[in-house]
C-alpha positions in Angstrom: 136.5 69.4 58.0 138.7 67.0 56.1 137.4 63.9 54.4 139.5 60.9 55.3 138.1 58.5 52.7 140.3 56.9 50.1 139.2 57.5 46.5 139.2 54.9 43.8 137.2 54.0 40.7 133.9 53.5 42.7 134.4 56.2 45.4 134.6 59.5 43.4 136.1 62.8 44.4 133.9 65.9 44.6 135.0 69.5 45.1 133.2 71.8 47.4 132.4 74.8 45.2 132.7 77.2 48.1 136.1 76.2 49.7 137.6 73.9 47.0 138.3 71.0 49.4 138.1 67.5 48.0 135.5 65.3 49.6 133.6 62.1 49.0 130.0 62.1 47.9 128.6 61.8 51.4 130.7 64.6 52.8 129.8 66.9 49.9 126.2 65.9 49.2 124.4 69.2 50.0 123.6 71.5 47.1 123.1 75.3 47.7 123.3 78.3 45.5 126.4 80.6 46.0 125.4 84.0 44.6 128.6 85.7 45.9 130.5 83.3 43.7 128.0 83.6 40.8 126.6 80.1 41.2 122.9 80.9 41.1 121.9 77.2 40.5 122.6 74.9 43.5 126.1 73.4 43.5 127.9 70.9 45.8 128.9 72.3 49.2 130.9 70.3 51.8 129.5 69.7 55.3 131.9 72.3 56.8 130.5 75.1 54.5 126.8 74.4 54.7 126.0 76.5 57.7 128.0 79.5 56.6 126.6 79.3 53.0 123.1 79.3 54.4 123.8 82.4 56.4 125.4 84.1 53.4 122.3 83.3 51.3 120.0 84.7 53.9 122.2 87.8 54.0 122.0 88.2 50.2 118.3 88.0 50.3 117.7 90.3 53.3 120.5 92.8 53.8 122.6 93.3 50.6 120.1 95.6 48.9 120.0 97.8 52.0 123.8 98.1 52.0 124.0 99.0 48.3 121.1 101.5 48.5 122.8 103.2 51.5 121.6 105.8 53.9 122.5 109.1 55.6 124.5 108.6 58.8 126.6 110.8 61.1 130.4 110.3 61.1 131.9 110.3 64.5 130.8 108.8 67.8 128.7 111.6 69.2 125.5 112.2 67.3 124.2 114.8 69.8 127.2 117.1 69.1 126.7 120.2 67.0 129.7 119.5 64.9 128.8 116.1 63.5 129.2 115.4 59.8 126.4 113.9 57.8 127.5 111.4 55.2 125.9 109.2 52.6 127.1 105.7 53.4 126.7 102.8 51.0 128.3 99.6 49.7 129.8 99.8 46.2 127.8 97.9 43.5 130.7 95.3 43.3 130.5 94.9 47.1 134.2 95.7 47.6 134.1 99.1 49.2 132.2 100.9 52.0 131.8 104.4 50.6 131.4 107.3 53.1 130.7 110.5 51.3 130.7 113.4 53.7 128.5 116.4 52.8 130.5 119.3 54.3 129.7 122.4 52.3 133.2 123.8 52.5 135.1 120.5 52.2 133.2 117.5 50.7 135.2 114.3 51.1 134.8 110.7 50.2 136.3 107.8 52.0 136.4 104.4 50.4 137.1 101.6 52.8 138.1 98.3 51.2 135.8 95.7 52.8 138.5 93.0 53.0 140.6 95.4 55.1 137.9 95.8 57.7 139.2 94.3 61.0 136.0 94.3 63.0 133.0 96.3 64.2 131.8 97.3 67.7 128.3 98.4 68.6 128.2 101.9 70.0 124.4 101.9 70.7 121.3 99.8 70.2 117.6 100.1 70.7 114.6 97.9 70.4 111.9 98.4 67.7 108.1 97.9 68.4 108.3 94.2 67.6 111.2 93.6 70.0 114.0 93.3 67.4 117.3 94.8 68.2 118.3 97.7 66.0 121.9 99.0 65.8 122.1 102.8 66.3 125.9 103.1 66.0 128.9 101.1 64.9 132.6 101.6 65.2 134.3 100.1 62.2 138.0 99.2 62.5 140.0 98.9 59.2 143.6 99.0 58.0 144.2 101.3 55.0 146.7 100.1 52.4 150.2 100.8 53.8 148.8 102.2 57.0 148.0 101.3 60.6 144.6 100.4 62.0 142.0 103.2 62.0 138.4 103.5 63.2 135.4 105.3 62.0 132.2 105.8 64.0 128.9 105.6 62.1 125.7 106.6 64.0 122.1 107.0 63.0 121.2 110.7 63.2 118.6 111.9 65.7 115.1 111.3 64.1 116.7 108.9 61.6 114.4 106.9 59.3 114.3 103.1 59.8 116.6 102.5 56.9 119.5 104.0 58.8 119.1 101.4 61.6 118.6 98.7 59.0 121.9 99.8 57.2 123.9 99.6 60.4 122.5 96.2 61.3 123.3 94.9 57.9 126.8 96.4 58.0 127.5 94.7 61.3 126.2 91.4 59.9 128.4 91.8 56.8 131.6 92.4 58.9 130.7 89.4 61.1 130.1 87.1 58.1 133.4 88.2 56.4 135.4 87.2 59.4 133.5 84.0 59.9 134.0 83.2 56.2 137.8 83.7 56.4 137.9 81.3 59.4 136.0 78.6 57.5 137.9 78.9 54.3 141.2 79.5 55.9 142.1 82.8 54.1 142.5 84.8 57.3 145.8 86.8 57.4 
């Protein structure tokens, strides 16, 4: 969205606090909080950023705490296999890394995936809860490590998993989707 108005003494310029574009007052008249950018009080957001900002705010309110708290998941794509590895998965407190800490007794390992290097996610399995909501049971996360080629990691809710495992996977899928949508709106995609 580009504002085509000419600016003068009476028609002032305004900056969208989310994308930085210069707009007239009518194109930038919505005010929303931007917690991911530390604007807790409502600030000007252009018409092109309103929908995405509203989704981000909903994500911050509903899913972010789930991701930071984390859960126990199996690493790999086959949760019924006997050689699955359980791992504590969580988002770092600064929201920049997905941390997968495997709990192998003989070889404990920690993988930190930089969130801005995540290429995408693919559902491996889903199920419906008692209220008819879709729960993600497994996700394949594609990412590019620094100086490397694209890799994938499969994260599955273990058999008899508590509800927070499904909530975590659902929130992670939403986070990846929103990151890519945000890059498209702001124009920072690589």
